[in-house]
C-alpha positions as CSV (number, residue, x, y, z in Angstrom):
1,M,68.2,87.9,31.7
2,K,71.3,90.1,31.9
3,P,73.4,89.7,35.1
4,T,73.8,92.7,37.4
5,K,77.0,94.7,37.3
6,P,78.4,93.4,40.6
7,L,77.6,89.8,39.6
8,S,79.1,90.3,36.1
9,L,82.3,91.7,37.7
10,A,82.5,88.8,40.2
11,L,82.0,86.1,37.5
12,L,84.6,87.4,35.1
13,S,87.1,88.2,37.9
14,G,86.9,84.6,39.0
15,A,87.4,83.4,35.4
16,L,90.5,85.5,35.1
17,L,92.1,83.6,38.0
18,I,91.5,80.1,36.6
19,P,95.0,78.4,36.3
20,A,96.2,77.9,32.7
21,T,98.1,75.0,31.4
22,S,101.8,75.6,30.6
23,L,102.4,76.3,27.0
24,Q,105.4,75.9,24.8
25,A,107.3,78.7,23.1
26,G,105.8,79.9,19.8
27,P,106.8,78.6,16.4
28,R,109.4,80.1,14.1
29,F,108.6,81.6,10.8
30,A,110.8,83.3,8.1
31,G,113.7,83.4,10.4
32,G,111.7,85.0,13.3
33,D,109.6,84.1,16.3
34,V,105.8,84.1,16.3
35,T,103.9,84.6,19.5
36,V,100.1,84.1,19.8
37,Q,98.5,86.0,22.7
38,G,95.1,86.3,24.3
39,T,94.0,88.9,26.8
40,L,90.8,88.8,28.8
41,S,89.8,91.9,30.8
42,V,87.0,93.5,32.8
43,T,86.8,97.3,33.4
44,D,84.6,99.2,35.9
45,S,84.3,102.7,34.4
46,S,82.7,105.7,35.9
47,R,82.1,107.3,32.4
48,V,81.7,105.3,29.2
49,S,82.5,108.3,27.0
50,P,84.9,111.1,27.7
51,N,82.3,113.8,28.6
52,A,80.4,115.2,31.6
53,D,77.0,113.6,30.4
54,A,78.3,110.0,30.2
55,G,77.2,107.4,32.7
56,S,79.0,104.4,34.3
57,D,79.2,100.9,33.1
58,T,81.1,97.6,33.2
59,I,83.2,96.8,30.0
60,F,84.2,93.2,29.1
61,G,87.1,92.8,26.7
62,F,88.9,90.1,24.8
63,T,91.9,90.7,22.5
64,P,93.5,87.9,20.5
65,A,96.8,89.0,19.0
66,I,99.8,87.7,17.0
67,Y,103.3,89.1,17.3
68,Y,106.3,88.5,15.0
69,T,109.9,89.4,15.9
70,R,113.0,89.0,13.8
71,E,116.6,90.0,14.7
72,S,119.5,89.8,12.3
73,N,122.8,91.5,11.6
74,R,121.2,93.6,8.9
75,M,117.8,94.4,10.2
76,N,115.6,94.1,13.3
77,M,111.8,93.8,12.6
78,E,108.6,93.6,14.6
79,A,105.0,93.1,13.5
80,N,101.7,92.8,15.4
81,L,98.1,92.2,14.7
82,S,95.4,92.4,17.2
83,L,91.5,92.3,17.2
84,P,90.3,94.2,20.3
85,M,86.6,93.3,21.2
86,R,84.6,95.3,23.8
87,R,81.2,94.6,25.2
88,Y,79.3,96.9,27.5
89,D,77.0,95.6,30.2
90,E,74.4,98.4,29.7
91,N,75.5,100.8,26.8
92,D,75.5,98.1,24.2
93,Y,75.5,100.7,21.4
94,L,79.2,101.2,22.2
95,D,80.0,97.5,21.6
96,S,82.9,97.2,19.1
97,D,85.2,94.9,17.2
98,S,88.4,96.7,16.2
99,L,91.5,95.9,14.2
100,S,95.0,97.1,14.9
101,F,98.1,96.4,12.9
102,G,101.8,97.6,13.3
103,L,105.0,96.9,11.5
104,S,108.4,98.5,12.5
105,G,112.1,97.9,12.0
106,E,115.5,99.4,12.5
107,I,118.8,99.2,10.8
108,P,121.6,99.0,13.4
109,F,125.0,100.5,13.0
110,G,126.2,96.9,12.4
111,A,124.6,97.1,8.9
112,G,127.1,99.7,8.0
113,P,129.7,101.9,9.7
114,K,127.8,105.2,9.2
115,L,124.1,104.6,8.6
116,S,121.5,103.8,11.2
117,G,117.7,104.3,11.2
118,N,114.2,103.0,11.9
119,W,110.8,103.0,10.2
120,G,107.3,102.0,11.1
121,V,103.7,101.8,9.7
122,S,100.5,101.3,11.7
123,F,96.8,100.9,11.0
124,F,93.7,101.1,13.2
125,D,90.1,100.6,12.4
126,G,87.6,100.6,15.2
127,V,86.1,102.5,18.1
128,Q,88.1,104.7,20.4
129,E,87.7,107.6,22.8
130,S,88.5,111.2,21.7
131,Y,89.1,113.4,24.7
132,L,89.4,116.6,22.5
133,T,86.0,116.2,21.0
134,N,84.3,114.6,24.0
135,R,83.0,111.7,21.9
136,T,83.4,108.1,21.3
137,L,84.3,107.7,17.6
138,D,84.5,105.1,14.9
139,S,87.9,105.9,13.5
140,E,90.2,104.7,10.8
141,T,93.9,105.8,10.9
142,F,96.9,105.0,8.8
143,S,100.4,106.4,9.8
144,A,103.9,105.8,8.5
145,N,107.3,107.3,9.7
146,A,111.0,106.9,9.0
147,Y,114.2,108.1,10.5
148,A,117.8,108.0,9.3
149,D,121.2,109.1,10.7
150,Y,124.3,109.3,8.7
151,V,127.7,109.9,10.3
152,L,129.7,112.6,8.5
153,Q,132.5,112.7,11.0
154,R,133.2,111.0,14.3
155,R,131.1,113.4,16.3
156,L,128.9,114.9,13.6
157,S,126.0,113.4,11.7
158,F,123.2,114.3,9.3
159,R,119.7,113.2,10.2
160,A,116.3,113.3,8.6
161,R,112.8,112.2,9.6
162,T,109.5,112.1,7.9
163,S,105.9,111.0,8.8
164,Y,102.5,110.8,7.3
165,S,99.1,110.4,8.9
166,D,95.7,109.9,7.3
167,R,92.7,109.9,9.6
168,S,88.9,109.6,9.2
169,S,86.3,109.6,11.9
170,S,82.5,109.4,12.4
171,G,80.4,109.8,15.5
172,I,78.7,106.8,17.1
173,D,76.0,108.7,18.9
174,T,76.2,112.0,16.9
175,S,76.0,112.5,13.1
176,F,79.3,113.9,11.9
177,S,82.2,112.6,9.8
178,N,85.5,114.1,8.6
179,A,89.0,113.2,7.4
180,N,92.3,114.9,7.5
181,T,96.0,114.2,6.7
182,T,99.3,115.4,8.1
183,T,102.7,115.2,6.4
184,L,105.9,116.2,8.1
185,F,109.6,116.3,7.0
186,A,112.6,117.4,9.0
187,A,116.4,117.4,8.5
188,G,119.4,118.7,10.2
189,L,122.8,118.2,11.9
190,H,123.6,116.5,15.3
191,A,127.0,117.1,16.9
192,R,127.6,114.4,19.6
193,E,129.8,114.8,22.7
194,L,130.5,118.3,21.9
195,I,130.7,119.8,25.4
196,R,132.9,118.0,28.0
197,G,132.6,114.8,25.9
198,R,129.0,114.3,27.2
199,I,126.6,116.9,25.8
200,G,125.4,117.0,22.1
201,L,123.6,119.7,20.2
202,Y,121.5,119.6,17.1
203,A,119.6,121.9,14.8
204,E,117.0,120.9,12.1
205,Y,114.6,122.5,9.7
206,Q,111.0,121.2,9.9
207,I,108.0,121.6,7.5
208,Q,104.5,120.2,8.2
209,D,101.4,120.3,6.0
210,R,97.9,119.7,7.4
211,K,94.8,119.3,5.2
212,T,91.2,118.4,5.8
213,D,88.4,117.3,3.4
214,R,86.4,120.3,4.6
215,G,89.0,122.8,3.5
216,L,89.0,124.5,6.9
217,I,91.6,127.2,6.3
218,N,89.9,129.6,8.7
219,Q,90.2,126.9,11.5
220,A,94.0,126.6,10.8
221,V,93.7,123.0,9.7
222,D,94.7,123.6,6.1
223,D,98.1,125.0,7.2
224,T,101.7,124.7,6.2
225,D,104.0,125.1,9.2
226,D,107.8,125.5,8.9
227,G,110.6,126.5,11.3
228,L,113.8,125.7,13.0
229,N,114.2,123.4,16.0
230,F,117.3,123.3,18.3
231,G,118.1,120.6,20.8
232,I,120.4,119.3,23.4
233,T,121.2,115.6,24.1
234,G,123.3,113.5,26.5
235,Q,124.4,114.1,30.1
236,I,123.1,117.6,30.8
237,L,123.0,117.3,34.6
238,P,126.1,116.7,36.8
239,E,127.5,113.2,36.1
240,R,128.5,112.6,39.7
241,L,124.9,113.0,40.8
242,F,123.1,111.4,37.7
243,P,125.7,109.1,36.2
244,K,123.3,107.4,33.8
245,L,120.9,110.2,32.8
246,D,119.7,110.2,29.2
247,A,118.3,113.4,27.9
248,D,116.9,114.7,24.6
249,L,115.5,118.3,24.9
250,S,114.5,120.5,22.0
251,F,112.8,123.8,21.4
252,G,111.9,125.6,18.2
253,F,110.2,128.5,16.5
254,T,107.5,127.5,14.0
255,S,105.8,129.8,11.6
256,T,102.3,129.1,10.2
257,S,101.5,130.3,6.6
258,A,97.7,129.8,6.2
259,S,97.0,133.3,7.6
260,D,98.9,134.7,4.6
261,R,96.3,133.2,2.3
262,V,93.1,134.1,4.3
263,S,93.0,137.4,6.0
264,S,89.6,136.8,7.7
265,R,91.0,134.3,10.2
266,P,91.4,135.6,13.7
267,G,94.9,136.9,14.4
268,A,95.6,137.3,10.7
269,G,99.2,137.7,9.6
270,R,102.0,135.1,9.8
271,S,101.7,133.3,13.1
272,N,104.9,132.4,15.0
273,R,105.0,130.2,18.1
274,L,107.4,128.3,20.4
275,T,107.4,124.5,20.2
276,L,108.9,122.2,22.9
277,N,109.7,118.6,23.1
278,G,111.9,116.6,25.4
279,S,112.5,113.6,27.6
280,L,114.7,112.7,30.6
281,A,115.3,109.1,31.5
282,Y,117.1,108.1,34.6
283,P,117.7,104.6,36.0
284,A,117.7,105.5,39.7
285,N,118.8,102.0,40.7
286,A,118.7,98.4,39.4
287,K,115.0,98.1,40.2
288,T,113.7,101.6,39.5
289,N,113.5,103.8,36.3
290,V,112.3,107.4,36.3
291,A,111.2,109.3,33.1
292,L,110.0,112.9,32.6
293,T,108.6,113.9,29.2
294,Y,107.1,117.2,28.0
295,S,105.8,118.8,24.8
296,R,104.2,121.9,23.4
297,N,102.8,121.5,19.9
298,L,99.8,122.0,17.7
299,S,97.3,119.2,17.2
300,V,94.3,118.7,14.9
301,T,91.2,117.1,16.6
302,D,89.0,114.4,15.0
303,D,86.4,117.1,14.2
304,D,88.9,119.5,12.6
305,Q,89.8,121.9,15.4
306,T,93.2,123.3,16.0
307,V,94.5,122.8,19.6
308,E,97.8,124.0,21.1
309,Q,98.7,121.3,23.6
310,S,101.2,121.6,26.4
311,Q,101.8,118.5,28.6
312,I,104.2,117.2,31.1
313,N,104.3,113.6,32.5
314,L,106.4,111.8,35.2
315,S,106.5,108.1,35.4
316,V,108.2,105.6,37.7
317,D,108.8,102.0,36.8
318,Y,109.6,99.8,39.9
319,T,110.4,96.1,39.7
320,P,111.0,94.7,43.2
321,R,111.0,91.1,42.0
322,Q,111.6,89.5,38.7
323,K,107.9,88.6,38.3
324,L,106.4,91.7,39.8
325,T,106.3,95.2,38.3
326,F,104.6,98.5,39.4
327,I,104.3,101.5,37.1
328,T,103.0,104.9,38.3
329,S,102.6,108.1,36.3
330,V,101.2,111.6,36.9
331,G,100.6,114.1,34.1
332,M,99.4,117.7,33.6
333,Q,97.9,118.9,30.2
334,S,96.6,122.2,28.9
335,N,94.5,122.2,25.7
336,D,93.9,125.7,24.1
337,F,91.5,125.7,21.2
338,I,93.2,128.8,19.7
339,Y,91.0,129.4,16.6
340,D,87.5,128.7,18.1
341,L,85.0,131.6,17.9
342,E,84.2,130.9,21.6
343,S,87.6,130.2,23.3
344,R,87.9,126.8,25.0
345,N,90.6,125.8,27.5
346,D,91.0,122.4,29.3
347,D,93.4,121.9,32.3
348,V,93.7,118.2,32.8
349,L,95.3,116.1,35.5
350,T,95.9,112.4,34.9
351,A,97.1,109.8,37.3
352,N,97.7,106.1,36.4
353,F,98.8,103.1,38.4
354,S,99.3,99.5,37.3
355,T,100.9,96.3,38.5
356,R,101.7,93.2,36.6
357,Y,102.6,89.7,38.0
358,S,103.9,86.9,36.0
359,I,102.2,83.8,37.3
360,R,104.2,81.6,34.8
361,S,106.5,82.3,32.0
362,N,103.6,82.7,29.6
363,W,100.8,83.8,31.9
364,T,100.5,87.2,33.5
365,A,97.8,89.0,35.6
366,S,97.4,92.8,35.7
367,L,95.5,95.4,37.7
368,S,95.3,99.1,36.7
369,Y,93.7,102.3,37.8
370,N,93.3,105.4,35.6
371,Y,92.0,108.7,36.8
372,R,91.3,111.9,34.8
373,D,90.3,115.3,36.1
374,S,89.3,117.8,33.4
375,E,88.6,121.4,34.3
376,S,87.2,123.4,31.4
377,N,85.1,126.4,30.5
378,L,83.1,124.1,28.2
379,E,80.6,122.3,30.3
380,L,80.8,119.0,28.4
381,S,84.6,118.9,29.0
382,N,84.3,119.7,32.7
383,Y,84.3,116.3,34.5
384,D,86.4,113.6,36.3
385,S,86.5,110.0,35.5
386,S,88.1,106.8,36.8
387,Q,88.6,103.2,35.4
388,L,89.6,100.1,37.3
389,T,90.7,97.2,35.1
390,L,91.6,93.6,35.9
391,S,93.1,91.6,33.0
392,T,95.0,88.3,32.4
393,T,97.2,87.4,29.3
394,I,98.3,84.0,28.1
395,S,101.0,83.7,25.4
396,Y,102.4,80.8,23.4
């Protein structure tokens, strides 16, 4: 007999609070530190899938993970491997065993007087929510990226970045499958401390190529975008008021070329648009960090639709005591499906709160609440949802 939802929640909540024995630091391997970690969680969710028709459920999770960190004069490297497992109290068709892997590194300036950079690769195979398609999907994603900065003069450097993403998805409760790839390359110049010794400027040329296995040129997926981006970095607000502000703001004009190849697409003719990206980070005091991020770019959904996304997010990280941390964030997002025959627009409000407490050096407990309110002219995307999660993590 399956226990009721309140009973299941009470039983697992009690298990999360059982004291753990103190564990020793992890072993060393190949000059680095290895950490083995296990996370147990229970989530009370008002919607099991990101759509208006989904019902509520209780989700039980367990995630074993291995982390590897190596720091040296020539290269810093991190790797992680985790196996998220989720079990649903009622909607067991959504039960999943996933795999997530990541490897990243950086070359500090110490490796050479002029060259710095970072790189990363990641892989995910499993079940995840897709808010733009309003489905829970079985997805497989591989991505890689690299960035390099070479100092030409004391205040001038050449920088380049590249990324690649290969994604395939299939529906769990609906029959559809697809695959698409995205390749990006950008290069330009960055002048540091150009204005008043605090503000830097940069300009770069960017080209991005998107392809789908369906050949959806009319949906603007099989596109090549190119254009110029301009940015500003450093102390852009008065230093006497914001002495530690760190900024990276950019805007650009991007041109899409697919419409030159297919005149039947809506809005035929070369399409130009404004792109925005930026972040402001400010340590208000020794215990509080504030960050503001925003972006306006094109995105391709898991079912091959082109979406112009605009989003802004404000987050506050507060640590009143060494063992206790609070994180709060509020965000606004607009999703415009610009090439759909029937126009769709989502205006989304998100609010998240979480707190983490270190019971011991290797044992933490966390509580989080996530809220999402989506207002849309598409009925399936017009809903609100909330999730309350209690979890505990043990590391050794």
